[in-house]
N, C-alpha and C positions, 0 to 999 in steps of 0.2 A: 502495500498501498503506500502509496507516494505522499509525502507529509505537504501540509497547505503551502503555498509559497506565501511570505511574509512581502509587504510591498513598504520600501522605505522612502521618503521624498526625496529626489536627487537635487541638490542645491545648483542653482544659477550659476553658472561661473564667474559670469559680470556679479550678480547681487556677492560673490565670494569676492573678487577683487576690490569692487567697493566698500566693501567690509574692511579687508586688510589697507586701504588707501585712507581711512576715516581715522581707521587705531592712530594712525600715525600724524592726525593734522595737529596742529596747534591749537589753543582753546579762542585764541582771536590772533588776526593777521597782524596787531600791534605788537603781537609777540618776536614776528621776525626781526630778529635783530644782528642780521649779516651783515658784511660792510659793504659800499656801494662804490668803492674804488679801490683800484689795487689787484694784487695776485693772490689766488685761492688755491692752494693744493688740497683736494680732497683725500680723504683716508680711504685705504682698500677694502675694507669694509661699503664702501658708496660707490666707488668707480674702481672695481675689482679688475677691469680690464679697458685695454687702449688709456686714452689721455686722461690726465690727473691734474694739472694743472690748467687753471684760466686766470686770464686777464678781464675784469669786469668792467674795466674803460673799452674794450671792445664788445661791441654789440654781439657779432656772432659768436663769440666765444663766451659771454655771459648768457648768452638763449642757450651754449650748449650744458653749462654750471645748472642752471636753472633745470634744465630738460634732465640733465642726471641725478639729481638731489631729489627730483620729485620721483622721479621713478623710483630709484634704490635706496634713499636716507630713511632713517628711522625719526622721530620725532624730534631728537635733541639734532640731530644734523640739518633738520629743516631751517629748525629755530636759529642755527646759530650758525650756517651758511646763507640764507636767503634772507633777503631784504623787502619791507612790506612794501615800499616805495619804486622800487624795482618790479616787483613780482607785478605789482598793477600797471605800470606801465607797460611791462611787456605783456600781459595776459593774453591781448586779442590776437598775437601771433603764436604765444609758447602754447596755447590750448589748443592748439592745432597738430602740436608736433608732441604731444601726450599722449598716453593712452586715455580713451574714452570712460574708463571705470577708473581711473587718477581724475580726469576732468569732471568728470560726474562728482566724485567726494568732494572736490574743490569746490566747485561752482553751490552745490548743493548745501555745504558748512556757510561758504561766504557769499552772500547775495552781493557783494559789493566786486566780485569779481566778475560779474554777468553786468553791473553797470557800466563796470571798466570796457567792458567788449561792445556794449554801446556809443560808449562816448566817441571811442576811436572810430566805429562807424559813421558816426555825424558828422 
């Protein structure tokens, strides 16, 4: 006699990833205390492959840094490496370079990011 099959809900991958990104978020954007100028070297646990040194005064380099930290950084990395004003200024483009779950987590938690996007489009 066959045993009855038990069905468990399978979590949606998008929801799982959103929850992981949400755990890393700062309490508020004002907590982002990273530098606005100079050169920043990321630790290996954030930039474990490829480039580790970024120049904040060069827009493409800064965008690469923010993309890497948003994707791989933990809460303390995000708070220590990212700058609130730079994040808001870059968000309209940066949001297109990060994963959909990361973008959703950030925009759901911080509506001012959506406002930054609308301001840039105007």
